[in-house]
Each structure stands twice: as structure tokens, then as C-alpha cells.
C-alpha positions in Angstrom: 0.0 0.0 0.0 1.4 3.4 -0.9 1.8 6.2 1.6 -1.0 8.2 0.0 -3.3 5.2 0.0 -2.5 4.5 3.7 -3.1 8.2 4.5 -6.5 8.1 2.8 -7.4 4.9 4.6 -6.5 6.4 8.0 -8.4 9.6 7.1 -11.6 7.6 6.3 -11.2 5.7 9.6 -10.7 9.0 11.4 -14.0 10.3 10.0 -15.8 7.5 11.8 -14.5 8.7 15.2 -16.7 10.9 17.4 -16.0 14.6 17.1 -14.2 14.8 20.4 -11.8 11.9 19.5 -11.2 13.5 16.1 -10.2 16.7 17.9 -7.7 14.8 20.1 -6.3 13.2 17.0 -5.9 16.5 15.2 -4.2 18.0 18.3 -1.7 15.1 18.4 -1.0 15.3 14.7 -0.4 19.0 14.8 2.0 18.7 17.8 3.8 15.9 16.0 4.5 18.2 13.0 6.8 20.4 15.2 5.1 23.6 14.0 6.2 26.9 15.6 4.1 28.1 18.5 2.2 31.4 18.2 4.8 32.9 20.6 7.6 31.8 18.2 5.7 33.2 15.2 5.1 36.5 17.1 8.8 36.7 17.9 9.8 36.2 14.3 7.4 38.9 13.2 8.7 41.3 15.8 12.3 40.6 14.5 11.1 41.2 10.9 9.4 44.5 11.8 12.6 45.6 13.6 14.7 44.7 10.6 12.4 46.4 8.1 12.3 49.5 10.3 16.1 49.7 10.4 16.2 49.2 6.6 13.8 52.1 6.2 15.7 54.4 8.6 19.1 53.6 7.0 17.8 54.2 3.5 18.4 50.6 2.5 14.7 50.1 1.7 12.8 52.4 -0.6 9.2 53.2 0.4 6.6 53.5 -2.4 3.4 55.4 -1.7 0.3 53.3 -1.7 -1.3 55.3 -4.5 1.6 54.5 -6.8 1.5 50.8 -5.9 -2.2 50.6 -6.7 -1.8 52.6 -9.9 0.8 50.1 -11.1 -1.4 47.2 -10.1 -4.4 48.7 -12.1 -2.1 49.3 -15.1 -0.7 45.8 -15.0 -4.0 43.9 -14.4 -6.3 46.3 -16.2 -8.6 47.4 -13.4 
């Protein structure tokens, strides 16, 4: 049996579980994926904001007015 076939079989079996048990399974699967926590994501965003702010202040990043951005979008996509 291929990995995809096995995954589909497990999925079909999981659908037969009561909702509470499916939620427990979902929680366990998500934790097993080693995804970043919301706190880690927030920290990464704060670091990115700080980096971009420094790039703007140093002149490394060029700001483009919103009106210009939307004008270019309308020109490119015809709306």
C-alpha cells in the first residue's frame, strides 16, 4: 500500500470517530508536526518588523506610496 493510500485509509477511519476523538487526533497530529508556536511566530514577526524599520531608517529600503502601488497594479492587471 502506498503512503497516500494509507493516508487516505486512515483519514476515512478517522472520520468515523466521534468529534471529540477527532479533535484529540488533530491535536496530536499538529503537535507531532513540530510547527512553531504562536509565541515563536510573534517573535519572528517582531524581529522582521525591527529589521524592516532599520532598513527604512538607513535608506536601504525604498518606500513606495500606496497610491503608486495601486496605480501600477491597475495598469498591470487592467482594473
